[in-house]
PyMOL Python script that loads the backbone (N, CA, C, O; Angstrom):
from pymol import cmd

cmd.read_pdbstr("""\
ATOM      1  N   MET A   1     124.722  58.978  90.888  1.00  0.00           N
ATOM      2  CA  MET A   1     123.948  59.174  89.584  1.00  0.00           C
ATOM      3  C   MET A   1     123.619  60.497  89.299  1.00  0.00           C
ATOM      4  O   MET A   1     123.843  60.805  88.128  1.00  0.00           O
ATOM      5  N   ALA A   2     123.090  61.502  90.109  1.00  0.00           N
ATOM      6  CA  ALA A   2     122.713  62.519  89.833  1.00  0.00           C
ATOM      7  C   ALA A   2     123.968  63.428  88.897  1.00  0.00           C
ATOM      8  O   ALA A   2     123.672  64.372  88.165  1.00  0.00           O
ATOM      9  N   LYS A   3     124.982  63.067  89.043  1.00  0.00           N
ATOM     10  CA  LYS A   3     126.186  63.755  88.190  1.00  0.00           C
ATOM     11  C   LYS A   3     126.010  63.429  86.850  1.00  0.00           C
ATOM     12  O   LYS A   3     126.525  64.272  86.116  1.00  0.00           O
ATOM     13  N   ASN A   4     125.381  62.364  86.171  1.00  0.00           N
ATOM     14  CA  ASN A   4     125.062  61.746  84.854  1.00  0.00           C
ATOM     15  C   ASN A   4     123.682  62.006  84.072  1.00  0.00           C
ATOM     16  O   ASN A   4     123.129  61.348  83.191  1.00  0.00           O
ATOM     17  N   GLN A   5     123.269  63.403  84.819  1.00  0.00           N
ATOM     18  CA  GLN A   5     122.096  63.968  84.236  1.00  0.00           C
ATOM     19  C   GLN A   5     122.220  65.242  83.640  1.00  0.00           C
ATOM     20  O   GLN A   5     122.563  66.253  84.253  1.00  0.00           O
ATOM     21  N   ILE A   6     121.869  65.172  82.152  1.00  0.00           N
ATOM     22  CA  ILE A   6     121.784  66.082  81.291  1.00  0.00           C
ATOM     23  C   ILE A   6     120.959  67.459  81.554  1.00  0.00           C
ATOM     24  O   ILE A   6     119.732  67.492  81.658  1.00  0.00           O
ATOM     25  N   ALA A   7     121.607  68.320  81.625  1.00  0.00           N
ATOM     26  CA  ALA A   7     120.681  69.525  81.998  1.00  0.00           C
ATOM     27  C   ALA A   7     120.120  70.095  80.751  1.00  0.00           C
ATOM     28  O   ALA A   7     121.056  70.356  79.995  1.00  0.00           O
ATOM     29  N   LEU A   8     119.066  70.371  80.269  1.00  0.00           N
ATOM     30  CA  LEU A   8     118.691  71.186  79.351  1.00  0.00           C
ATOM     31  C   LEU A   8     118.362  72.438  79.239  1.00  0.00           C
ATOM     32  O   LEU A   8     117.628  72.964  80.076  1.00  0.00           O
ATOM     33  N   PRO A   9     118.906  73.175  78.080  1.00  0.00           N
ATOM     34  CA  PRO A   9     119.136  75.086  78.124  1.00  0.00           C
ATOM     35  C   PRO A   9     117.072  75.131  78.779  1.00  0.00           C
ATOM     36  O   PRO A   9     116.169  74.298  78.689  1.00  0.00           O
ATOM     37  N   ALA A  10     117.139  76.514  79.370  1.00  0.00           N
ATOM     38  CA  ALA A  10     116.010  77.017  79.853  1.00  0.00           C
ATOM     39  C   ALA A  10     114.947  77.384  78.836  1.00  0.00           C
ATOM     40  O   ALA A  10     113.802  77.758  79.088  1.00  0.00           O
ATOM     41  N   SER A  11     115.707  77.157  77.226  1.00  0.00           N
ATOM     42  CA  SER A  11     114.603  77.707  76.325  1.00  0.00           C
ATOM     43  C   SER A  11     113.601  76.582  75.692  1.00  0.00           C
ATOM     44  O   SER A  11     112.876  76.618  74.698  1.00  0.00           O
ATOM     45  N   GLY A  12     113.850  75.582  76.657  1.00  0.00           N
ATOM     46  CA  GLY A  12     112.821  74.598  76.229  1.00  0.00           C
ATOM     47  C   GLY A  12     113.411  73.111  75.557  1.00  0.00           C
ATOM     48  O   GLY A  12     112.816  72.112  75.154  1.00  0.00           O
ATOM     49  N   GLY A  13     114.399  73.352  75.614  1.00  0.00           N
ATOM     50  CA  GLY A  13     115.455  72.119  75.013  1.00  0.00           C
ATOM     51  C   GLY A  13     115.643  72.304  73.730  1.00  0.00           C
ATOM     52  O   GLY A  13     115.699  71.249  73.098  1.00  0.00           O
ATOM     53  N   GLY A  14     115.764  73.295  73.097  1.00  0.00           N
ATOM     54  CA  GLY A  14     116.130  73.936  71.728  1.00  0.00           C
ATOM     55  C   GLY A  14     114.489  73.751  70.725  1.00  0.00           C
ATOM     56  O   GLY A  14     114.444  74.098  69.545  1.00  0.00           O
ATOM     57  N   LEU A  15     113.438  73.240  71.362  1.00  0.00           N
ATOM     58  CA  LEU A  15     112.198  73.244  70.409  1.00  0.00           C
ATOM     59  C   LEU A  15     111.636  74.872  70.467  1.00  0.00           C
ATOM     60  O   LEU A  15     111.893  75.539  71.469  1.00  0.00           O
ATOM     61  N   MET A  16     111.119  75.265  69.715  1.00  0.00           N
ATOM     62  CA  MET A  16     110.593  76.788  69.094  1.00  0.00           C
ATOM     63  C   MET A  16     108.984  76.786  68.484  1.00  0.00           C
ATOM     64  O   MET A  16     108.589  75.919  67.705  1.00  0.00           O
ATOM     65  N   ARG A  17     108.391  77.568  68.829  1.00  0.00           N
ATOM     66  CA  ARG A  17     107.107  77.366  68.885  1.00  0.00           C
ATOM     67  C   ARG A  17     106.914  78.483  67.702  1.00  0.00           C
ATOM     68  O   ARG A  17     106.754  79.628  68.125  1.00  0.00           O
ATOM     69  N   TYR A  18     106.908  78.341  66.492  1.00  0.00           N
ATOM     70  CA  TYR A  18     106.627  79.141  65.493  1.00  0.00           C
ATOM     71  C   TYR A  18     105.411  79.991  65.515  1.00  0.00           C
ATOM     72  O   TYR A  18     105.408  81.183  65.205  1.00  0.00           O
ATOM     73  N   SER A  19     104.406  79.324  65.892  1.00  0.00           N
ATOM     74  CA  SER A  19     102.950  80.091  65.728  1.00  0.00           C
ATOM     75  C   SER A  19     103.364  81.440  66.576  1.00  0.00           C
ATOM     76  O   SER A  19     103.069  82.486  65.997  1.00  0.00           O
ATOM     77  N   ASP A  20     104.078  81.598  68.015  1.00  0.00           N
ATOM     78  CA  ASP A  20     104.381  82.700  68.628  1.00  0.00           C
ATOM     79  C   ASP A  20     104.910  83.770  67.929  1.00  0.00           C
ATOM     80  O   ASP A  20     104.670  84.971  68.053  1.00  0.00           O
ATOM     81  N   GLU A  21     105.693  83.161  67.147  1.00  0.00           N
ATOM     82  CA  GLU A  21     106.749  84.349  66.255  1.00  0.00           C
ATOM     83  C   GLU A  21     105.688  85.015  65.276  1.00  0.00           C
ATOM     84  O   GLU A  21     105.208  86.136  65.446  1.00  0.00           O
ATOM     85  N   PHE A  22     105.432  84.264  64.358  1.00  0.00           N
ATOM     86  CA  PHE A  22     104.630  85.234  63.090  1.00  0.00           C
ATOM     87  C   PHE A  22     103.190  85.024  62.959  1.00  0.00           C
ATOM     88  O   PHE A  22     102.629  83.928  62.947  1.00  0.00           O
ATOM     89  N   LYS A  23     102.703  86.050  62.872  1.00  0.00           N
ATOM     90  CA  LYS A  23     100.790  86.001  63.075  1.00  0.00           C
ATOM     91  C   LYS A  23     100.737  86.737  61.642  1.00  0.00           C
ATOM     92  O   LYS A  23     101.391  87.746  61.378  1.00  0.00           O
ATOM     93  N   SER A  24      99.895  86.107  60.795  1.00  0.00           N
ATOM     94  CA  SER A  24      99.259  86.518  59.593  1.00  0.00           C
ATOM     95  C   SER A  24      98.413  87.307  59.273  1.00  0.00           C
ATOM     96  O   SER A  24      97.390  86.632  59.166  1.00  0.00           O
ATOM     97  N   LYS A  25      98.135  88.559  58.997  1.00  0.00           N
ATOM     98  CA  LYS A  25      96.771  89.153  58.633  1.00  0.00           C
ATOM     99  C   LYS A  25      95.845  88.453  57.975  1.00  0.00           C
ATOM    100  O   LYS A  25      94.667  88.468  58.332  1.00  0.00           O
ATOM    101  N   LEU A  26      96.195  87.894  57.136  1.00  0.00           N
ATOM    102  CA  LEU A  26      95.373  86.907  56.059  1.00  0.00           C
ATOM    103  C   LEU A  26      95.203  85.683  56.591  1.00  0.00           C
ATOM    104  O   LEU A  26      96.221  85.004  56.722  1.00  0.00           O
ATOM    105  N   GLN A  27      94.079  85.190  56.962  1.00  0.00           N
ATOM    106  CA  GLN A  27      93.490  83.684  57.844  1.00  0.00           C
ATOM    107  C   GLN A  27      92.396  83.232  56.675  1.00  0.00           C
ATOM    108  O   GLN A  27      91.290  83.629  56.307  1.00  0.00           O
ATOM    109  N   ILE A  28      93.199  82.322  56.349  1.00  0.00           N
ATOM    110  CA  ILE A  28      92.313  81.707  55.353  1.00  0.00           C
ATOM    111  C   ILE A  28      92.169  79.635  56.050  1.00  0.00           C
ATOM    112  O   ILE A  28      92.977  78.728  56.251  1.00  0.00           O
ATOM    113  N   LYS A  29      90.652  79.813  56.175  1.00  0.00           N
ATOM    114  CA  LYS A  29      90.164  78.279  56.815  1.00  0.00           C
ATOM    115  C   LYS A  29      90.409  77.129  56.179  1.00  0.00           C
ATOM    116  O   LYS A  29      89.976  76.837  55.064  1.00  0.00           O
ATOM    117  N   PRO A  30      90.947  76.612  56.714  1.00  0.00           N
ATOM    118  CA  PRO A  30      91.266  74.806  55.898  1.00  0.00           C
ATOM    119  C   PRO A  30      89.937  74.445  54.921  1.00  0.00           C
ATOM    120  O   PRO A  30      90.241  73.968  53.828  1.00  0.00           O
ATOM    121  N   SER A  31      88.414  74.629  55.209  1.00  0.00           N
ATOM    122  CA  SER A  31      87.468  74.352  54.311  1.00  0.00           C
ATOM    123  C   SER A  31      87.141  75.116  53.334  1.00  0.00           C
ATOM    124  O   SER A  31      86.426  74.875  52.362  1.00  0.00           O
ATOM    125  N   HIS A  32      87.979  76.534  53.783  1.00  0.00           N
ATOM    126  CA  HIS A  32      87.834  77.148  52.241  1.00  0.00           C
ATOM    127  C   HIS A  32      88.823  76.757  51.149  1.00  0.00           C
ATOM    128  O   HIS A  32      88.622  77.127  49.993  1.00  0.00           O
ATOM    129  N   ILE A  33      89.708  76.144  51.424  1.00  0.00           N
ATOM    130  CA  ILE A  33      91.177  75.732  50.914  1.00  0.00           C
ATOM    131  C   ILE A  33      90.289  74.834  49.927  1.00  0.00           C
ATOM    132  O   ILE A  33      90.001  74.988  48.740  1.00  0.00           O
ATOM    133  N   VAL A  34      89.913  73.682  51.005  1.00  0.00           N
ATOM    134  CA  VAL A  34      89.202  72.390  50.448  1.00  0.00           C
ATOM    135  C   VAL A  34      87.818  72.986  49.092  1.00  0.00           C
ATOM    136  O   VAL A  34      87.783  72.519  47.954  1.00  0.00           O
ATOM    137  N   ALA A  35      87.058  73.814  49.498  1.00  0.00           N
ATOM    138  CA  ALA A  35      86.060  74.040  48.338  1.00  0.00           C
ATOM    139  C   ALA A  35      86.467  74.621  47.438  1.00  0.00           C
ATOM    140  O   ALA A  35      85.826  74.342  46.425  1.00  0.00           O
ATOM    141  N   VAL A  36      87.504  75.560  47.220  1.00  0.00           N
ATOM    142  CA  VAL A  36      88.226  76.217  46.199  1.00  0.00           C
ATOM    143  C   VAL A  36      88.940  75.045  45.028  1.00  0.00           C
ATOM    144  O   VAL A  36      88.989  75.109  43.799  1.00  0.00           O
ATOM    145  N   ILE A  37      89.386  74.111  45.868  1.00  0.00           N
ATOM    146  CA  ILE A  37      89.914  73.145  45.079  1.00  0.00           C
ATOM    147  C   ILE A  37      88.873  72.078  44.179  1.00  0.00           C
ATOM    148  O   ILE A  37      89.016  71.677  43.024  1.00  0.00           O
ATOM    149  N   VAL A  38      87.678  71.760  45.263  1.00  0.00           N
ATOM    150  CA  VAL A  38      86.745  70.969  44.488  1.00  0.00           C
ATOM    151  C   VAL A  38      85.887  72.076  43.291  1.00  0.00           C
ATOM    152  O   VAL A  38      84.999  71.554  42.617  1.00  0.00           O
ATOM    153  N   VAL A  39      86.057  72.897  43.174  1.00  0.00           N
ATOM    154  CA  VAL A  39      85.179  74.156  42.559  1.00  0.00           C
ATOM    155  C   VAL A  39      86.205  73.580  40.954  1.00  0.00           C
ATOM    156  O   VAL A  39      85.789  73.012  39.944  1.00  0.00           O
ATOM    157  N   ALA A  40      87.844  74.102  41.377  1.00  0.00           N
ATOM    158  CA  ALA A  40      88.109  74.085  40.854  1.00  0.00           C
ATOM    159  C   ALA A  40      88.303  72.646  39.676  1.00  0.00           C
ATOM    160  O   ALA A  40      88.626  72.617  38.489  1.00  0.00           O
ATOM    161  N   ILE A  41      87.956  71.618  40.608  1.00  0.00           N
ATOM    162  CA  ILE A  41      87.940  70.217  39.567  1.00  0.00           C
ATOM    163  C   ILE A  41      86.668  70.523  38.989  1.00  0.00           C
ATOM    164  O   ILE A  41      86.765  70.897  37.820  1.00  0.00           O
ATOM    165  N   VAL A  42      85.749  70.489  39.350  1.00  0.00           N
ATOM    166  CA  VAL A  42      83.977  70.407  38.984  1.00  0.00           C
ATOM    167  C   VAL A  42      84.323  71.065  37.774  1.00  0.00           C
ATOM    168  O   VAL A  42      84.192  70.420  36.734  1.00  0.00           O
ATOM    169  N   ILE A  43      85.025  73.027  37.685  1.00  0.00           N
ATOM    170  CA  ILE A  43      85.056  73.281  36.234  1.00  0.00           C
ATOM    171  C   ILE A  43      85.935  72.959  35.375  1.00  0.00           C
ATOM    172  O   ILE A  43      85.860  73.334  34.205  1.00  0.00           O
ATOM    173  N   GLU A  44      87.155  72.015  35.959  1.00  0.00           N
ATOM    174  CA  GLU A  44      87.616  71.580  34.601  1.00  0.00           C
ATOM    175  C   GLU A  44      87.061  69.903  34.228  1.00  0.00           C
ATOM    176  O   GLU A  44      87.577  69.338  33.264  1.00  0.00           O
ATOM    177  N   VAL A  45      86.325  69.405  34.799  1.00  0.00           N
ATOM    178  CA  VAL A  45      85.514  68.224  34.314  1.00  0.00           C
ATOM    179  C   VAL A  45      84.497  68.983  33.708  1.00  0.00           C
ATOM    180  O   VAL A  45      84.533  68.649  32.523  1.00  0.00           O
ATOM    181  N   LEU A  46      83.648  69.782  33.857  1.00  0.00           N
ATOM    182  CA  LEU A  46      83.093  70.427  33.249  1.00  0.00           C
ATOM    183  C   LEU A  46      83.305  71.038  31.736  1.00  0.00           C
ATOM    184  O   LEU A  46      82.480  71.032  30.822  1.00  0.00           O
ATOM    185  N   LEU A  47      84.432  71.484  31.729  1.00  0.00           N
ATOM    186  CA  LEU A  47      85.393  71.940  30.375  1.00  0.00           C
ATOM    187  C   LEU A  47      85.748  70.906  29.468  1.00  0.00           C
ATOM    188  O   LEU A  47      85.655  70.977  28.242  1.00  0.00           O
ATOM    189  N   ARG A  48      86.229  69.776  30.248  1.00  0.00           N
ATOM    190  CA  ARG A  48      86.883  68.516  29.373  1.00  0.00           C
ATOM    191  C   ARG A  48      85.476  68.060  28.618  1.00  0.00           C
ATOM    192  O   ARG A  48      85.681  67.997  27.405  1.00  0.00           O
ATOM    193  N   LEU A  49      84.235  67.754  28.938  1.00  0.00           N
ATOM    194  CA  LEU A  49      82.989  67.511  28.242  1.00  0.00           C
ATOM    195  C   LEU A  49      82.403  67.930  27.481  1.00  0.00           C
ATOM    196  O   LEU A  49      81.554  67.314  26.838  1.00  0.00           O
ATOM    197  N   ARG A  50      82.714  69.152  27.342  1.00  0.00           N
ATOM    198  CA  ARG A  50      82.414  69.880  26.159  1.00  0.00           C
ATOM    199  C   ARG A  50      83.305  69.909  24.654  1.00  0.00           C
ATOM    200  O   ARG A  50      82.908  70.598  23.715  1.00  0.00           O
TER     201      ARG A  50
END
""", "prot")
cmd.dss("prot")
cmd.show_as("cartoon", "prot")
cmd.util.cbc("prot")
cmd.orient("prot")
């Protein structure tokens, strides 16, 4: 039964962790993105009401 086993490579079975490879100098929180989108929507609604 031991002869039927599949050996995975030492690198973790082909899986890569991209967060370890690249670290951006510009960090933006998801809450800031949501806030910018909400502000843009509010401005758009106000412009259409006039």
